[in-house]
N, C-alpha and C positions, 0 to 999 in steps of 0.2 A: 508538832505543829504543822507549819507549811514549809516543809523541807523536801529535798529530792528523796527518792527511794534509797533505802539503806545501802543498796549495792552501789559501789563507786568504782567498779572496774569496767573497762571497755566502753562501749557506746552509751551504756546506761548513765554513766557520769555526766554525759552532756545534755540530759534531758532538762528541758525547761518547763515541765509540767509538775505542779505540786503533788505531793503525796495526798491521797484521799483519806482524810481523817475526820473526826467530828468538827473540828475547827474549820476545815475545808467547806463542809456543808453549811455551817453557820454563816461563813463569809459569803458563800454562794447564794444563799437565801437573801441575805442582806443586799447583795449586789443585784439580784433580780428585782427586789423591791425598789431599790434605787433607780434601776433602769426604767421601770414602769413610771415612777414618779417624774423622772427626767423627761421621757418621751411626752407625757401628758402636759408637762409644764411648757414645752416648746410648741407643740401642735395645738393645744386647747387653751391654756392660760394666756400665753402670749399671742394666741390666735394667728399663728404663722400657717397653719394648715398642715395636713398630712404630707403633701408632696414636698413642701419646704423642710419638713422634719425628717423625711427620707433622705433628702440631699445633705442636710447637716450631719446626720448621724452616719450616713455612708462615708462621708469624708473623715469623720472622726474615727470610725472603725478601720478604714483602710490605712490611716496613718498609724494608728496603735498596732495594728497587725504587722505592718512593715517594721516598725520599731522592735516589736516582740521577736520577729524572725531574725532581725539583725543582731539582737543582743546575744552575747557570748555565753551568758549564764542565766540561770533562773533569777529574775528580779520580781519579788512579790508585788511591788507597787505597780510596776508595768503590767504584769500579768493580770491583776485584778482590775486595773483600769481598762484593759482590753475586754475583760469579761463584762464590765459594766457597759462599755460601748456596745458590746454585742447584744446584751439583753435590751438596752435602749433601742438599738436598731430593730431588733426583733419586734418589740412592742410597736413601734411606729409602722413597721411593715405590715404587721397583722391588722392594725387599725386602718391603714391605707387599703389593703385588700378588701376589708369589710365595708368600709364607709365611702371610700372613693371609687374602687374598681367595681364594687357591688357584688363580688363573688362570695361574700361572707367569710366567716372564720372557717367554716367547713371546706369551702372551695380553696381558700388560701392554704389551709392545712394539707389537703390532698395534693395540691400543686407542690408545696415545699417538702412533703413527705417523699415525693418523687425525687426531688433535689437531694434529700438526705441519702436515699438509696444509691443515687449516681455517685455521690461524694464517697460513700463507703465502698462502693464497688471499684472506683477508680483508685482509691487509697490502697485497697487490698491487692488490686492488679498491679499497681506501681511498686508497692513496698513489701508485698507478700504477708502483711498483717495489718490489723487496725488497732493494735494494742497501744495504749498510751505510754506504755513503758518503753516504746521504741521511737518516740518523738524526740529525736536527737539530730535530725538533719533539716536543712531548709525545706526540702520537699515534703518530708513527713509532717513538719510543722504547718506547712501550708494546708495540707489535707486535714490535719487536726482542726485548724481554725475554720476551714470551709465547712467541715462536718458539724462543729459547734454551731456555726451560723445557721445551717440548715435545720438542725435539730431545734434550735431555739425558735425559728420561724414556724415550725410545725407544731409547737407545743401551744396548748390553749393559754390565752392571756386573760 
């Protein structure tokens, strides 16, 4: 299900990233759908606009990532809440780039693809790897979440 990798010796035991299984992908798809719905609810249904949505979901994401990094062990509820916040933030940012900044999804994707490459490069330079199996220190986890954030922003919505 959603448990840590089978290896429980050394630094791998400290990983706060779930094992990638079929259940992982089912929950990930559901979280992405929830993120899109949540973003649209705030920005369009409640008519708060994309800039307000960016502010709201940036705050939520920052708080949840900070809690996730501070957590001592893998907490599935916290992890998936952070993923939902990430997908919601990504949706709102993509819509903001397209509809408010006028650079379109292609322009926003190109910009954020560059951010993804920078995150991956910095992660590799700092940690010597970009493997999720090594996400077991606060710095590696910060790179993990920054990379997830950049990847979500560059994915089409």
